N, C-alpha and C positions, 0 to 999 in steps of 0.2 A: 739745254741751258735754262729755259724757263721752268722746267720741272725741278731742277736742283734749287733754283731760287725760291720756288714755291715751297719746297720741303723745308728749307731753312727758315722761312718766315712762319710757316705753320707750326713747326716744332717750337720755336721761340714763343709764339703766341700761346700755344697750348701750355707750355711751361709757366708762362706768366699767369694764365687763368688758374692753373693748379696752385700756384703760389698764393694768389689772392684768396682762394677757397681755404687753403690750409691756414693762412694767417687769420682769417675770420674765425675759423674753428678754434684755434689756439686762444685767441682773445676771448671768445665766449667761454672757454673752459676756465680761464684764469680770472675773469671779472668777479668782483664782489658786489652784489646788488645793494642798493641803498636801503637802509632800514626805515620803516615807517612807524610812527607813534600810534599805538592802538587806540588811544582816546581821541586824538585830534586828527589823525590821518595825514599829518604832515611828515615829511621826510626828516630824519635825524641827520645832523651834520656831524660827520666823523672825518676829521682831517687826515688821519692815517689812511683810511680807505680811499679818500679822494686822491691823495698822493700816489697810492698804489695803482689805482685805476687810470690815472693820467699817464703813468709810465707805460701802460699797455698800448698806448697809441704808437709807441716806437718799437713795439715787438713785432717781428715779422718772420716769415719763412720764405725761402727762395730756392727754387730748383735751377741749377746750372749744370748743363750737360748731364753727367751721370752722378751728380752730387746733390744733396739736399742740405741746406743750411738753415738752422733754426736759431734765431737771435732774440734773446729776452733782455729787455732794458732793465737794469738794476735801479731801483728807486734810491734817492739820496737819503731818505729817512731810514734809520736803523730798524724801527718797528715795521715799516712797510717792506723793507728787504727781507725781514724774517717771515712776513706773510708770503712773499714770493717763494722763498725757500721751502716753506711748508707745503705749498701747492705744486712745486716742481716735480716731486716724485710721482704723483698721479698723472701729471702731464706727460712725463717721459714714458710711463707705462701705456698710456693711451696712444701716443705717437708710435711707440714700438709695435703695438698690436695693429695699428692701421697702416703703417708703412713697412710691411714685412719684407719687401724687396730690397730695403736698405739696411745695411749694417752700420750702426752708429758708433762713433768714438766717444770718449769720455768728455765730460763737460769742461770747457775752458773759459776762463775769464779774460776778456780783452777790453780794457778801459771800463766803460759803463755797461757792458753787455756780457751775458753768459751766452756762449756760442757752442752749439752741438752740431756736428756735421756727420752726414751719413753718405755712404757710397753704395752703388748698386753692386 
């Protein structure tokens, strides 16, 4: 009985850690770094990039049982959402190559998220 309980806890914990690592990697792939001025060294303020990067806080990946869900938050700004769409193709290629044991479905839009799910 203790062995079964241990297996359930460790599998869920390992899935949680894998989800955190994949979420971090996705956010790093999608982030747009701040631009700096060559003469003054100060960062330039770009509101579109700020809106885009702030939506990445709500982007996540989640392993559940034999499925993998990748949820990308869609920015409210039209220009920022175009930036996301431009970067999504490279993101999907990177995820497909790194997660070879999963077969992914097409991209779905649900509310303010793009969701892509994969099965083992």
